[in-house]
C-alpha positions in Angstrom: 205.2 11.4 -127.5 201.5 12.3 -127.4 200.6 14.8 -124.7 197.7 14.9 -122.2 195.4 17.9 -122.0 193.3 18.3 -118.9 190.1 20.3 -118.5 187.4 20.0 -115.9 184.7 18.8 -118.3 182.4 15.9 -118.4 184.2 12.9 -119.8 188.0 12.3 -119.9 190.0 13.6 -122.9 192.3 11.3 -124.8 196.0 12.1 -125.2 196.4 14.6 -128.1 198.3 13.8 -131.2 201.6 15.7 -131.8 201.3 16.7 -135.5 199.1 16.4 -138.6 200.5 12.9 -139.4 199.5 11.5 -136.0 196.1 13.1 -136.5 195.7 11.5 -139.9 196.5 8.0 -138.4 193.7 8.5 -135.9 191.3 9.7 -138.6 192.2 6.6 -140.7 191.5 4.4 -137.7 187.9 5.5 -137.6 187.5 5.0 -141.4 187.2 8.7 -142.3 190.3 9.1 -144.5 190.6 8.6 -148.2 193.6 9.0 -150.5 193.0 10.2 -154.1 195.7 9.9 -156.7 196.2 11.6 -160.0 193.7 14.4 -159.4 194.8 17.6 -161.1 195.6 20.8 -159.1 194.1 22.9 -161.9 190.5 21.6 -161.8 190.0 18.3 -159.9 191.1 19.1 -156.4 189.0 22.2 -156.1 185.9 20.5 -157.6 186.3 17.5 -155.2 186.7 19.8 -152.2 183.5 21.6 -153.2 181.7 18.2 -153.5 183.0 17.2 -150.0 181.8 20.4 -148.4 178.3 19.9 -149.5 177.9 16.2 -148.6 177.1 15.3 -145.0 179.6 13.0 -143.3 182.1 13.2 -146.1 185.7 12.0 -145.5 188.9 13.8 -145.1 190.8 13.5 -148.4 194.6 13.5 -149.1 195.6 14.0 -152.7 198.9 12.4 -153.8 200.6 11.8 -157.1 199.3 15.1 -158.4 200.2 15.5 -162.1 203.0 18.0 -162.7 204.4 17.7 -159.1 206.8 15.5 -157.3 205.1 12.4 -155.7 204.8 12.8 -152.0 203.9 16.5 -152.3 200.3 16.3 -151.1 197.2 18.4 -150.5 194.7 17.7 -147.7 191.1 19.0 -147.6 188.0 18.6 -145.4 189.9 17.9 -142.3 187.3 18.7 -139.7 184.2 18.3 -141.8 182.5 15.9 -139.3 181.9 15.9 -135.6 184.0 12.7 -135.2 187.1 14.4 -136.7 186.5 17.5 -134.7 186.5 15.3 -131.6 189.8 13.8 -132.5 191.2 17.3 -132.9 190.1 18.2 -129.4 191.2 15.0 -127.8 187.6 13.8 -127.3 186.2 10.3 -127.9 185.0 10.3 -131.6 182.4 7.7 -130.6 180.8 10.3 -128.3 181.0 13.2 -130.7 177.4 14.4 -130.4 176.3 18.0 -130.9 175.7 18.3 -127.2 179.2 17.0 -126.3 181.0 19.4 -128.6 179.0 22.4 -127.5 179.5 21.3 -123.8 183.3 21.1 -124.4 183.5 24.6 -125.8 181.2 26.1 -123.1 183.2 24.4 -120.4 186.5 25.5 -121.8 185.4 29.1 -122.3 184.2 29.4 -118.7 187.7 29.1 -117.3 190.1 29.4 -120.2 193.8 29.9 -119.6 196.1 30.5 -122.6 199.4 28.8 -122.6 202.3 30.5 -124.4 204.5 28.4 -126.8 208.0 27.1 -125.8 211.0 27.5 -128.2 212.8 24.3 -129.0 216.1 23.9 -130.8 214.9 21.7 -133.6 211.7 20.5 -135.2 210.4 18.3 -138.0 209.6 21.5 -140.0 213.4 21.8 -140.5 213.9 18.6 -142.5 214.2 20.9 -145.5 215.2 24.5 -145.4 215.4 26.4 -148.7 217.3 29.6 -148.9 217.9 32.3 -151.6 217.7 30.9 -155.1 216.5 27.5 -153.8 213.1 29.1 -152.9 210.6 28.1 -155.6 206.9 28.0 -154.6 206.0 26.3 -157.9 207.2 23.0 -156.4 204.1 22.9 -154.1 200.8 21.8 -155.7 198.8 24.9 -154.7 195.4 24.4 -156.4 193.3 26.6 -158.5 190.3 26.1 -156.2 187.6 27.7 -158.3 187.4 27.9 -162.2 187.6 31.7 -162.3 190.2 32.3 -159.6 193.0 34.6 -160.5 195.7 32.0 -159.8 196.9 29.4 -157.4 196.1 30.1 -153.8 198.6 28.3 -151.5 197.0 29.8 -148.4 193.3 29.0 -147.8 194.0 27.3 -144.5 197.1 29.3 -143.7 198.4 30.6 -140.5 199.9 34.1 -141.0 202.1 34.9 -138.0 203.1 38.5 -137.3 204.5 40.5 -134.4 203.0 43.8 -133.3 205.8 46.4 -133.6 204.5 48.3 -130.5 203.8 45.6 -128.0 205.7 42.6 -129.4 202.6 40.5 -129.2 202.3 37.6 -131.7 199.2 37.3 -133.9 198.3 34.3 -136.0 195.4 34.7 -138.5 194.0 32.8 -141.5 194.1 35.1 -144.5 194.2 34.0 -148.1 197.6 33.8 -149.9 197.9 33.8 -153.7 201.1 32.7 -155.4 202.5 35.5 -157.5 205.8 34.1 -158.6 208.5 31.7 -157.5 209.3 33.6 -154.2 206.3 35.9 -153.6 202.7 35.6 -152.4 199.9 37.9 -151.4 198.2 38.4 -148.1 194.6 39.7 -148.2 194.0 41.2 -144.8 192.9 44.7 -143.7 191.8 46.3 -140.4 189.8 45.6 -138.3 191.4 42.1 -138.6 194.4 42.0 -136.2 196.8 41.0 -138.9 195.6 44.0 -141.0 196.2 46.3 -138.1 199.8 45.0 -137.6 200.6 45.2 -141.4 199.3 48.7 -141.5 201.5 49.8 -138.6 204.6 48.7 -140.5 203.5 50.3 -143.7 202.9 53.6 -141.9 206.4 53.4 -140.6 207.8 52.6 -144.0 209.2 49.3 -142.8 208.7 45.8 -144.2 206.5 43.6 -142.0 208.1 40.3 -140.9 205.8 37.4 -141.5 205.7 33.6 -141.4 202.9 31.9 -143.4 202.3 28.3 -142.4 200.5 26.6 -145.3 200.7 23.1 -143.9 199.5 23.0 -140.2 197.7 20.7 -137.9 193.9 21.1 -137.6 194.0 22.6 -134.1 196.4 25.3 -135.1 194.2 26.0 -138.1 191.2 26.2 -135.8 193.1 28.6 -133.5 194.0 30.8 -136.4 190.3 31.0 -137.5 188.9 31.9 -134.1 187.8 35.4 -133.6 187.6 35.3 -129.8 191.1 36.5 -128.7 191.4 40.3 -128.3 194.1 42.3 -130.0 197.4 41.4 -128.4 196.3 38.0 -127.3 198.1 35.3 -129.3 196.3 32.5 -131.1 199.4 30.4 -130.5 198.8 30.8 -126.8 195.1 30.0 -127.4 196.0 26.8 -129.1 198.2 25.9 -126.2 195.3 26.5 -123.8 193.1 24.2 -125.8 195.8 21.5 -125.8 196.6 21.9 -122.2 200.3 22.0 -123.2 202.4 24.7 -124.9 202.9 24.6 -128.6 206.5 23.8 -129.6 208.0 26.4 -131.9 211.4 27.1 -133.5 212.8 30.6 -134.2 212.7 31.7 -137.8 216.2 32.3 -139.3 215.2 35.6 -141.0 212.5 37.2 -138.8 212.9 35.5 -135.5 209.2 34.8 -135.5 207.9 31.6 -133.9 207.3 28.8 -136.4 205.4 25.7 -135.2 208.0 23.0 -134.9 205.9 20.1 -136.2 204.2 21.9 -139.1 204.4 20.7 -142.6 205.3 23.8 -144.7 206.2 27.4 -143.6 207.2 30.4 -145.7 209.2 33.1 -144.0 209.8 36.6 -145.3 208.5 40.2 -145.3 205.5 42.1 -146.4 207.1 44.7 -148.7 206.4 48.4 -148.6 207.1 49.2 -152.3 205.9 46.1 -154.2 202.3 45.7 -155.3 200.5 43.1 -157.3 197.0 42.4 -158.7 195.3 39.9 -156.3 192.3 37.7 -157.1 189.6 37.2 -158.2 188.7 34.4 -155.7 185.6 32.4 -154.9 184.5 33.9 -151.5 182.8 32.6 -148.4 179.4 33.7 -149.5 179.5 31.5 -152.6 180.2 34.3 -155.1 183.4 35.4 -156.8 185.1 38.6 -155.5 187.0 40.6 -158.1 190.0 40.8 -155.8 192.2 43.9 -155.5 193.9 46.0 -158.1 196.9 46.5 -155.7 197.9 44.1 -152.9 201.1 44.2 -151.0 203.6 41.5 -151.9 205.1 39.1 -149.4 208.7 38.3 -150.4 209.6 34.8 -149.3 213.3 34.4 -148.1 213.0 30.9 -146.5 210.9 27.8 -147.1 210.8 25.2 -144.4 209.1 21.9 -145.1 209.0 18.3 -144.0 209.8 15.4 -146.3 206.7 14.5 -148.3 204.9 17.7 -147.1 201.2 18.1 -146.8 199.6 21.4 -148.0 196.5 22.1 -146.0 193.5 23.4 -147.9 190.2 24.9 -146.8 188.8 26.8 -149.9 185.9 29.1 -149.4 182.7 29.0 -151.5 179.0 28.5 -151.2 178.4 27.6 -147.5 178.6 25.3 -145.7 182.3 24.5 -146.1 184.6 22.8 -143.7 185.4 25.8 -141.5 181.7 26.5 -141.1 181.1 23.0 -139.7 183.8 23.2 -137.0 183.5 26.9 -136.2 179.7 26.4 -135.6 180.3 24.9 -132.2 183.0 27.4 -131.1 181.1 30.4 -132.2 177.8 29.2 -130.7 179.7 28.6 -127.4 181.2 32.0 -127.5 177.8 33.7 -128.2 176.2 31.7 -125.4 179.0 32.7 -123.0 178.7 36.4 -123.9 174.9 36.3 -123.5 175.2 34.9 -120.0 178.0 37.4 -119.1 175.7 40.2 -120.4 173.1 39.1 -117.8 170.6 37.2 -120.1 169.1 34.4 -118.0 167.4 31.2 -119.2 169.4 30.6 -122.3 168.8 26.9 -123.3 170.5 26.8 -126.7 172.6 28.7 -129.2 173.5 27.8 -132.8 175.4 29.4 -135.7 174.1 27.4 -138.7 176.9 26.3 -141.1 174.4 27.1 -143.9 174.8 30.7 -142.9 178.6 30.5 -142.9 178.5 30.9 -139.0 178.0 34.6 -139.5 174.8 35.3 -141.3 172.4 33.7 -138.8 172.2 33.1 -135.1 169.5 31.1 -133.4 168.9 31.4 -129.6 166.5 29.3 -127.5 165.3 30.7 -124.2 163.0 29.8 -121.3 161.2 33.1 -121.0 161.2 34.7 -117.5 159.8 38.2 -118.1 158.4 40.5 -120.8 161.0 41.6 -123.2 163.3 38.7 -122.4 163.3 37.4 -126.1 164.0 40.9 -127.5 166.9 41.3 -125.0 168.4 38.0 -126.0 168.1 38.9 -129.7 169.6 42.3 -129.6 172.6 41.2 -127.5 173.1 38.1 -129.7 173.1 40.4 -132.7 175.8 42.7 -131.5 178.0 40.7 -129.1 181.7 40.4 -130.0 181.3 36.8 -131.3 178.5 37.8 -133.7 178.9 41.4 -134.6 180.8 40.9 -137.9 178.5 40.4 -140.9 175.4 39.2 -139.1 172.2 39.1 -141.1 169.5 37.5 -138.9 168.9 36.6 -135.3 166.0 34.3 -134.4 164.9 33.7 -130.8 162.8 30.6 -130.1 161.2 28.9 -127.1 163.3 26.4 -125.2 161.5 23.3 -126.7 162.7 24.2 -130.2 165.9 22.4 -131.5 168.1 25.3 -132.6 170.3 23.0 -134.6 167.4 21.8 -136.8 166.5 24.4 -139.4 163.2 22.6 -140.0 162.3 23.3 -136.3 163.5 26.9 -136.5 161.4 27.6 -139.7 158.4 25.9 -138.0 158.8 28.2 -135.0 159.1 31.3 -137.2 156.0 30.5 -139.3 153.8 29.5 -136.5 154.8 31.9 -133.7 156.1 35.1 -135.5 153.6 37.8 -136.4 155.6 40.2 -138.7 153.9 43.4 -137.4 154.7 42.5 -133.8 157.8 40.3 -133.8 160.1 41.6 -136.5 162.6 44.5 -136.2 165.4 45.8 -138.3 168.4 47.5 -136.9 170.6 49.5 -139.2 174.2 50.7 -139.6 175.7 47.5 -138.3 179.2 46.2 -139.0 179.8 44.2 -142.2 182.5 43.4 -144.7 183.4 44.2 -148.3 182.3 40.7 -149.4 178.7 41.2 -148.2 176.8 40.5 -151.4 173.6 42.1 -150.1 175.2 45.6 -150.0 175.1 47.9 -153.0 178.4 47.3 -154.9 179.1 51.0 -154.9 178.8 51.2 -151.1 180.6 48.0 -149.9 183.7 49.9 -148.9 181.6 51.4 -146.0 181.2 47.9 -144.6 177.8 48.5 -143.0 174.6 46.4 -143.2 171.4 45.9 -141.3 170.1 43.1 -139.1 166.8 41.3 -139.0 165.6 40.5 -135.5 162.9 37.8 -135.4 161.1 36.9 -132.2 159.6 33.4 -132.8 158.8 32.8 -129.1 155.3 32.5 -127.7 154.5 36.0 -126.4 155.3 36.1 -122.7 151.9 37.7 -121.8 150.0 34.7 -123.1 152.5 31.8 -122.9 150.5 30.2 -120.1 147.1 30.7 -121.7 145.2 27.4 -122.3 144.9 28.2 -126.0 148.6 29.2 -126.3 149.2 25.8 -128.0 150.5 22.5 -126.7 153.2 21.2 -128.9 152.9 17.7 -130.4 156.4 16.7 -131.3 158.2 17.3 -128.0 162.0 17.0 -127.8 161.7 14.3 -125.1 159.5 12.1 -127.2 161.7 12.5 -130.3 164.8 11.7 -128.3 163.2 8.6 -126.7 162.0 7.4 -130.1 165.4 7.8 -131.7 167.1 6.0 -128.9 164.9 3.0 -129.3 164.0 3.0 -133.0 166.7 5.1 -134.6 168.2 2.0 -136.2 165.4 2.0 -138.7 166.7 5.2 -140.2 170.1 3.6 -140.8 168.8 0.3 -142.0 170.3 -0.5 -145.4 168.7 -3.7 -146.6 165.9 -4.5 -144.1 168.0 -7.1 -142.4 166.5 -6.3 -139.0 162.8 -6.9 -138.2 161.0 -4.2 -136.2 159.7 -5.6 -133.0 157.7 -4.1 -130.1 158.2 -5.1 -126.5 
């Protein structure tokens, strides 16, 4: 039975689907689902996923009849690559899935968010097949080689890696890549300060194997929850997903580890991160669009149980040159988080925030403000650069006037080139937090994980913003909106079947 989530937001939410299969039915109903047969897992699936990532409004695709694998063992990609499919994931009307509506949803949710812990049930669809001991064979799943130079098959690119903190007992669920090593072992590429890396390191320091469940076939909301970087250490992403749903996630208890396993997931692998087994990991095509060499020694995850539904669906979200799928759906969540943190830090007059998918939601933040005092733009820029939602691997923060559309990079570049004087309006801050995959850092210094940030003030200087020669803008947002509402059909006209008329 579908469940109803309730939030005090503009517009009623629809009942949410129960699992990935119900979600796919809804996506099919709006014409955004395609099935592709006979595509190879060695070359075709990865290439098609890359094509979908870089095409606006591309469909969700399910691959079936994959050569070399049992029919019905499927792979799905590009789940939330459009606003309409993101709306379905959140229980919103896909016909009203505007930029404003999605951002409004996240801003409203974040203002009064209440996590809801999972509930344990006796049985779930994930238990239709339970493989134990010698039955475990990961080669039966069509994990693709996503990029031509990858070091192997990566079964986890949209995975949910569930671990329990040995000190507090808190559950963490994070998306970290998982390469298949052999029939019953995978890798997990995660290090501190990621929460999963902290937990894994605690067990290693104690000389104990780390219990883990890796869900490689999940529903889109659970995948989104696993990607979010908002919850603090000790706050479970499973609880976060329940809070977004408005109802608790149903879980079963793992046979080997006792960890919670989403009851209606497609595929889950249960086992332990070993303390004495190491394996070469990678290379892999990373989120910046470049290959990363991988790691000479990565801890091995030994898989003791495999749970899967009949005709299981492996969820894929390969990284690569941005934008890719997760950039598109995380743009709204990250922008909402930055906006919320700006306001909580006391920055008034914020009129827009955007984390462009073209910058992988990390490398660039754009903030629009209605200036109220000297230094207002610089305050907004510095806080947006270092707030919790944007501190990791930022590259550039641009602050613009409130009439600039932060989601339109043409508008943002126009503001920079017409309002920013480099000597006055550009600053560089140094020794900021980055990651090993930051391609702008000297390769010999990447382990330090530090970079610099460019702060660009592209607003009209406060001291002359009311001057008669400050510049009256021609293309106002109000005029553009009114024109699109009345004449926007011209842009979508395929064969000139409609005649333009003026009242």
